[in-house]
C-alpha positions as CSV (number, residue, x, y, z in Angstrom):
1,X,82.1,-64.1,44.4
2,X,79.9,-61.1,43.7
3,X,76.4,-61.7,44.9
4,X,75.0,-58.3,43.7
5,X,72.9,-58.2,40.6
6,X,74.7,-58.3,37.3
7,X,76.2,-54.9,36.2
8,X,76.8,-54.0,39.9
9,X,80.1,-54.2,41.6
10,X,81.2,-54.3,45.2
11,X,82.4,-50.8,45.0
12,X,78.9,-49.6,44.4
13,X,77.8,-50.9,47.8
14,X,79.4,-48.2,49.8
15,X,78.5,-45.3,47.5
16,X,74.8,-45.8,47.0
17,X,72.7,-42.7,47.3
18,X,69.4,-42.6,49.1
19,X,68.2,-44.6,52.1
20,X,71.1,-46.3,53.8
21,X,73.7,-44.7,51.6
22,X,76.8,-43.0,52.9
23,X,77.5,-41.1,49.7
24,X,76.2,-37.7,48.7
25,X,76.2,-38.6,45.0
26,X,73.2,-40.3,43.4
27,X,73.5,-43.9,42.5
28,X,74.2,-44.9,39.0
29,X,71.2,-45.3,36.7
30,X,69.8,-48.7,36.9
31,X,69.6,-50.6,33.7
32,X,66.3,-52.3,32.9
33,X,66.6,-55.8,31.7
34,X,65.1,-56.2,28.2
35,X,63.5,-59.3,26.8
36,X,64.5,-60.6,23.5
37,X,62.4,-63.2,22.0
38,X,64.1,-66.0,20.2
39,X,63.4,-67.3,16.7
40,X,60.1,-69.0,16.2
41,X,60.1,-72.7,17.2
42,X,60.7,-75.1,14.4
43,X,57.6,-76.8,13.1
44,X,56.5,-79.5,15.3
45,X,57.9,-77.9,18.4
46,X,56.6,-75.3,20.8
47,X,54.1,-75.7,23.5
48,X,53.3,-79.3,22.4
49,X,56.2,-80.2,20.2
50,X,59.1,-79.7,22.7
51,X,60.5,-77.3,25.2
52,X,60.0,-73.6,24.1
53,X,63.0,-71.4,23.8
54,X,63.2,-69.2,26.8
55,X,63.7,-65.4,26.6
56,X,67.2,-64.0,27.2
57,X,67.7,-61.1,29.5
58,X,70.2,-58.6,28.3
59,X,71.2,-55.1,29.4
60,X,70.1,-51.9,27.8
61,X,73.3,-51.4,25.9
62,X,72.6,-54.2,23.5
63,X,75.1,-56.7,25.0
64,X,73.9,-60.0,23.8
65,X,70.8,-58.3,22.2
66,X,69.8,-56.0,19.4
67,X,72.4,-53.3,18.7
68,X,69.9,-50.5,17.8
69,X,67.5,-50.9,20.8
70,X,67.7,-48.3,23.5
71,X,65.3,-48.4,26.4
72,X,65.8,-44.7,27.1
73,X,66.1,-45.2,30.9
74,X,69.8,-44.6,31.0
75,X,69.7,-41.4,28.9
76,X,66.7,-39.6,30.2
77,X,64.9,-39.9,26.9
78,X,61.1,-39.1,27.0
79,X,58.7,-41.6,25.5
80,X,56.8,-40.5,22.3
81,X,59.6,-38.2,21.1
82,X,59.5,-39.3,17.4
83,X,62.2,-38.4,14.9
84,X,60.2,-35.4,13.7
85,X,60.3,-33.7,17.1
86,X,57.3,-31.4,17.8
87,X,54.7,-32.3,20.4
88,X,55.7,-35.9,20.6
89,X,52.7,-37.3,18.9
90,X,53.9,-37.6,15.3
91,X,55.4,-35.6,12.4
92,X,54.8,-31.8,12.8
93,X,52.5,-30.1,10.1
94,X,54.4,-27.7,7.8
95,X,53.9,-24.0,8.4
96,X,51.2,-22.4,6.1
97,X,52.5,-20.8,3.0
98,X,51.1,-17.3,3.5
99,X,52.6,-16.0,0.3
100,X,50.8,-18.6,-1.7
101,X,47.5,-18.0,0.1
102,X,47.7,-14.3,-0.4
103,X,48.4,-14.7,-4.1
104,X,45.4,-17.0,-4.7
105,X,43.1,-14.8,-2.6
106,X,44.1,-11.8,-4.7
107,X,43.6,-13.8,-7.9
108,X,40.1,-14.8,-6.8
109,X,39.1,-11.3,-5.7
110,X,40.3,-9.8,-9.0
111,X,38.4,-12.5,-11.0
112,X,35.2,-11.8,-9.0
113,X,35.6,-8.1,-9.4
114,X,36.2,-8.5,-13.2
115,X,33.2,-10.8,-13.7
116,X,31.0,-8.5,-11.6
117,X,32.1,-5.4,-13.5
118,X,31.5,-7.0,-16.9
119,X,28.1,-8.4,-15.8
120,X,27.1,-5.0,-14.4
121,X,28.1,-3.3,-17.7
122,X,26.0,-5.5,-19.9
123,X,23.1,-5.3,-17.4
124,X,23.2,-1.5,-17.4
125,X,23.8,-1.3,-21.2
126,X,20.7,-3.4,-21.8
127,X,18.5,-1.1,-19.7
128,X,19.3,2.1,-21.7
129,X,16.2,3.2,-23.7
130,X,17.8,4.1,-27.0
131,X,14.7,5.5,-28.7
132,X,15.9,8.7,-30.4
133,X,17.4,8.3,-33.9
134,X,19.6,11.3,-34.7
135,X,20.2,9.9,-38.2
136,X,16.7,11.3,-39.0
137,X,18.0,14.9,-38.4
138,X,18.8,16.5,-41.7
139,X,21.2,19.4,-42.7
140,X,23.3,19.1,-39.6
141,X,26.1,21.5,-38.7
142,X,29.7,20.3,-38.9
143,X,30.9,18.7,-35.7
144,X,33.3,20.7,-33.6
145,X,35.8,19.8,-30.9
146,X,34.5,18.2,-27.7
147,X,31.1,16.6,-27.1
148,X,27.7,18.3,-26.9
149,X,24.8,16.7,-25.0
150,X,21.2,18.0,-25.3
151,X,19.6,17.4,-21.9
152,X,15.9,17.6,-21.8
153,X,13.5,17.5,-18.8
154,X,10.0,16.6,-20.1
155,X,6.7,17.0,-18.3
156,X,5.8,13.4,-19.2
157,X,3.5,11.8,-16.6
158,X,4.2,8.3,-17.9
159,X,4.6,5.9,-15.1
160,X,2.7,8.0,-12.6
161,X,-0.4,6.8,-10.9
162,X,-3.3,9.2,-10.1
163,X,-2.1,9.2,-6.5
164,X,1.5,10.1,-7.7
165,X,0.2,12.9,-9.9
166,X,-1.7,14.4,-7.0
167,X,1.2,14.0,-4.6
168,X,3.8,15.5,-7.1
169,X,1.4,18.3,-8.3
170,X,2.0,17.4,-11.9
171,X,-1.5,17.6,-13.2
172,X,-2.9,15.2,-15.8
173,X,-2.0,16.8,-19.2
174,X,-1.8,14.4,-22.1
175,X,1.4,14.1,-24.2
176,X,4.6,15.7,-23.1
177,X,6.4,18.9,-23.6
178,X,9.9,20.2,-22.6
179,X,10.1,21.5,-19.1
180,X,13.8,22.3,-19.4
181,X,16.4,22.3,-22.2
182,X,20.2,22.4,-21.6
183,X,23.3,22.0,-23.6
184,X,26.3,20.4,-21.8
185,X,29.6,20.8,-23.6
186,X,32.6,18.7,-22.4
187,X,36.2,19.2,-23.6
188,X,39.7,20.1,-22.5
189,X,38.7,23.4,-21.0
190,X,36.2,22.2,-18.5
191,X,32.5,21.6,-18.9
192,X,30.0,24.3,-19.8
193,X,26.3,24.0,-19.0
194,X,23.9,26.3,-20.9
195,X,20.2,26.6,-20.3
196,X,17.9,27.3,-23.2
197,X,14.7,28.8,-21.7
198,X,11.7,27.0,-23.0
199,X,10.1,30.3,-24.0
200,X,13.1,31.1,-26.2
201,X,12.0,32.4,-29.6
202,X,13.2,30.1,-32.4
203,X,12.5,29.3,-36.1
204,X,11.3,25.9,-37.1
205,X,13.4,24.9,-40.1
206,X,12.8,22.3,-42.8
207,X,12.8,18.9,-41.2
208,X,11.9,15.3,-41.9
209,X,9.1,13.8,-39.9
210,X,10.4,11.3,-37.3
211,X,7.4,8.9,-37.9
212,X,6.3,9.7,-41.4
213,X,9.7,10.3,-43.0
214,X,8.0,13.1,-44.9
215,X,10.0,16.4,-45.4
216,X,8.3,19.5,-44.1
217,X,9.6,22.7,-45.7
218,X,10.5,25.6,-43.4
219,X,8.4,28.7,-43.7
220,X,10.3,31.0,-41.3
221,X,7.7,30.2,-38.6
222,X,8.7,31.6,-35.2
223,X,7.6,29.6,-32.1
224,X,8.7,29.0,-28.5
225,X,11.4,26.4,-28.2
226,X,9.2,23.8,-26.4
227,X,6.7,23.9,-29.3
228,X,9.3,22.1,-31.5
229,X,9.3,19.1,-29.1
230,X,5.5,19.1,-28.9
231,X,5.2,19.1,-32.7
232,X,7.5,16.2,-33.6
233,X,9.4,15.0,-30.6
234,X,13.2,14.8,-29.9
235,X,14.4,14.7,-33.5
236,X,12.7,18.0,-34.4
237,X,14.0,19.6,-31.1
238,X,17.5,18.6,-32.0
239,X,17.1,19.9,-35.6
240,X,15.7,23.2,-34.2
241,X,18.5,23.7,-31.7
242,X,21.2,23.0,-34.3
243,X,19.6,25.3,-36.9
244,X,19.2,28.2,-34.5
245,X,22.6,27.9,-32.8
246,X,24.9,26.3,-35.4
247,X,26.1,23.8,-32.8
248,X,26.3,20.1,-33.6
249,X,24.5,17.9,-31.0
250,X,26.3,14.6,-30.4
251,X,24.0,13.0,-27.9
252,X,20.4,13.3,-26.6
253,X,19.3,12.6,-23.0
254,X,15.7,13.0,-21.7
255,X,14.1,12.3,-18.3
256,X,10.5,12.7,-17.2
257,X,8.9,13.7,-13.9
258,X,8.7,10.2,-12.4
259,X,12.2,9.2,-13.3
260,X,13.6,12.4,-11.8
261,X,11.9,11.9,-8.5
262,X,12.9,8.2,-8.4
263,X,16.6,8.9,-9.0
264,X,16.7,11.5,-6.2
265,X,15.0,9.0,-3.8
266,X,17.3,6.1,-4.9
267,X,20.4,8.1,-4.2
268,X,19.1,9.0,-0.7
269,X,18.2,12.6,-1.4
270,X,20.3,15.5,-2.6
271,X,21.8,18.2,-0.4
272,X,21.5,21.7,-1.8
273,X,21.7,25.3,-0.5
274,X,18.4,27.0,-1.3
275,X,19.0,30.8,-1.7
276,X,15.5,31.9,-0.5
277,X,12.3,30.7,1.0
278,X,10.1,29.2,-1.7
279,X,6.3,28.6,-1.5
280,X,4.6,27.8,-4.8
281,X,1.1,26.3,-4.8
282,X,1.4,25.3,-8.5
283,X,4.6,23.2,-8.1
284,X,3.9,22.3,-4.5
285,X,7.2,23.8,-3.3
286,X,7.3,24.8,0.4
287,X,11.0,25.2,1.2
288,X,13.0,27.2,3.6
289,X,16.2,29.1,2.8
290,X,19.4,27.3,3.7
291,X,21.3,24.0,3.2
292,X,19.1,20.9,3.3
293,X,18.5,17.5,1.8
294,X,15.6,17.2,-0.6
295,X,13.8,14.0,-1.4
296,X,12.3,13.2,-4.8
297,X,9.0,15.0,-4.2
298,X,10.7,18.1,-2.8
299,X,13.3,18.1,-5.6
300,X,10.8,18.0,-8.3
301,X,8.8,20.9,-6.8
302,X,12.1,22.9,-6.5
303,X,13.1,22.5,-10.2
304,X,9.6,23.2,-11.5
305,X,9.0,26.4,-9.5
306,X,8.8,29.5,-11.6
307,X,5.9,31.7,-10.4
308,X,7.4,32.2,-6.9
309,X,10.7,33.5,-8.4
310,X,11.4,37.1,-9.3
311,X,13.1,36.1,-12.6
312,X,10.4,33.5,-13.4
313,X,11.7,31.0,-16.0
314,X,15.3,32.5,-16.0
315,X,15.6,31.9,-12.2
316,X,14.1,28.5,-12.6
317,X,16.7,27.5,-15.2
318,X,19.4,28.5,-12.7
319,X,17.8,26.4,-10.0
320,X,17.7,23.5,-12.4
321,X,21.3,23.8,-13.3
322,X,22.3,24.0,-9.6
323,X,20.2,21.0,-8.7
324,X,21.3,18.8,-11.6
325,X,25.0,19.5,-10.7
326,X,24.3,18.6,-7.1
327,X,22.5,15.4,-8.1
328,X,25.5,14.4,-10.3
329,X,27.8,15.1,-7.5
330,X,25.8,13.0,-5.1
331,X,25.7,10.1,-7.6
332,X,29.5,10.2,-8.0
333,X,30.3,10.1,-4.3
334,X,32.0,7.0,-2.8
335,X,29.0,6.5,-0.6
336,X,27.0,5.7,-3.7
337,X,29.5,4.2,-6.1
338,X,31.1,1.8,-3.5
339,X,27.8,0.8,-1.9
340,X,26.0,-1.8,-4.0
341,X,22.8,-1.4,-2.0
342,X,22.7,2.2,-3.1
343,X,24.5,2.0,-6.5
344,X,22.3,-0.6,-8.1
345,X,19.0,1.0,-7.2
346,X,20.3,4.3,-8.4
347,X,21.5,2.9,-11.7
348,X,18.2,1.0,-12.1
349,X,16.1,4.0,-11.4
350,X,18.1,6.2,-13.7
351,X,18.5,3.9,-16.6
352,X,14.8,2.9,-16.6
353,X,13.9,6.6,-16.6
354,X,16.3,8.0,-19.3
355,X,15.6,8.1,-23.0
356,X,18.7,8.5,-25.1
357,X,19.8,8.4,-28.7
358,X,20.8,5.2,-30.4
359,X,24.5,5.9,-30.4
360,X,24.6,6.7,-26.6
361,X,26.9,4.4,-24.6
362,X,27.4,3.9,-20.9
363,X,30.8,5.7,-21.1
364,X,29.1,8.7,-22.8
365,X,26.6,8.7,-19.9
366,X,29.3,8.5,-17.3
367,X,31.1,11.4,-19.1
368,X,28.0,13.5,-18.9
369,X,27.4,12.9,-15.2
370,X,31.1,13.4,-14.4
371,X,31.1,16.7,-16.3
372,X,28.0,17.9,-14.5
373,X,29.7,17.2,-11.2
374,X,32.6,19.3,-12.4
375,X,30.2,22.2,-13.0
376,X,29.1,22.1,-9.3
377,X,32.7,21.7,-8.2
378,X,33.8,24.9,-9.8
379,X,35.7,23.3,-12.7
380,X,33.3,24.5,-15.3
381,X,30.7,27.2,-16.2
382,X,27.0,27.4,-16.0
383,X,24.9,30.1,-17.7
384,X,21.7,30.9,-19.5
385,X,21.7,31.6,-23.2
386,X,22.5,35.3,-23.7
387,X,19.3,37.3,-24.3
388,X,18.5,40.6,-26.0
389,X,15.0,41.1,-24.7
390,X,11.5,39.7,-25.5
391,X,8.8,39.9,-28.0
392,X,5.2,38.8,-27.5
393,X,6.2,36.7,-24.5
394,X,9.0,35.0,-26.4
395,X,12.6,35.5,-25.2
396,X,15.0,36.8,-27.9
397,X,18.6,35.6,-28.0
398,X,21.5,38.0,-28.4
399,X,22.6,36.8,-31.8
400,X,26.1,38.3,-31.6
401,X,26.8,36.7,-28.2
402,X,25.3,33.4,-29.2
403,X,27.6,33.3,-32.3
404,X,30.6,34.1,-30.2
405,X,29.6,31.4,-27.6
406,X,29.1,28.8,-30.3
407,X,32.5,29.5,-31.9
408,X,34.2,29.1,-28.5
409,X,32.4,25.8,-27.9
410,X,33.1,24.5,-31.4
411,X,36.8,25.3,-30.9
412,X,36.7,23.9,-27.4
413,X,38.0,27.2,-26.0
414,X,37.4,28.6,-22.6
415,X,34.0,30.2,-22.5
416,X,34.2,34.0,-21.9
417,X,30.7,34.9,-23.0
418,X,28.3,35.9,-20.1
419,X,24.7,34.7,-20.1
420,X,21.6,36.0,-18.3
């Protein structure tokens, strides 16, 4: 009779491994007895209704017990392993779908960019001061190829406090006059920027009053160019330029002293190479020769200086062209365009300061600035209107050269005429 526990044989006695064993092999894995509960006791039985059914002890292989139960002791199975594998504490989470995440992130970014761009466009468009009505200009020349902008810098003190006027050396003159007049032509052969000296001798033609609507007949009256603006504002200035040049003006842009200084400050200053030392008590300029960054106050003094320059107004117009091109180049840099903390103040300062015609759009304005940047980048031409001398303090245009220049602009040809 075998007196060893069930599932052990006499042969195992001599081959046990461990203390008291003569064998070098480990003993067979022991099988834990499992308890299987019987069926519930019938009603009326149990602890008080009869003898309860006793548990049956069976081996781990299901003999006499449940076929699908495995204690795990005889196979080395680790508890908590779950059917899903992983860390043993439950089903493993699926790996993130990075392609889906990237897709939705891109969609959200594009949507935000689109909404921001549209909102910025309508905000900027609403800030444009469209005050000039070119439909009031009569007897206009036929439109040529390309686009012509009349860019005017006025000496308006509007928006300047008494302290600002003193600091910027603008004086306190009432009303406003043209401080600079330029024509910017854009087309397929690069931009051309032409300065019209404010002392240019011109004829005031027949025109319709911008406020009264009354027609004033031309008498052949000869005046300086800035007198046309002082007499009846932007509409008469456009009429006078078109009459004396034969060039159709498509858009009008004007900026005053305060707006000019504010734009320069908003963009963080403008770097420019000054060709000579400039000291002018009238404009307040006190600048040294060489490359430097000018703030709004210094920039305004620079473009207004005339008495400290050998060529007076002609040299001043060249400085104005140079600075406006540098300003446009600064506005168009990634440091301004891609930086909202600089872009929006610059746009706000510029749009609040500009006065444009009723048909002017943001894309037209962008084309103008981009073309002016091209002038400074060597892609275009800058010049003064060709002159033939002076009479009584008025500068006389060279009529033959002006005619040739206008023909080249109207046909959008490369400009070969040289100015002063």
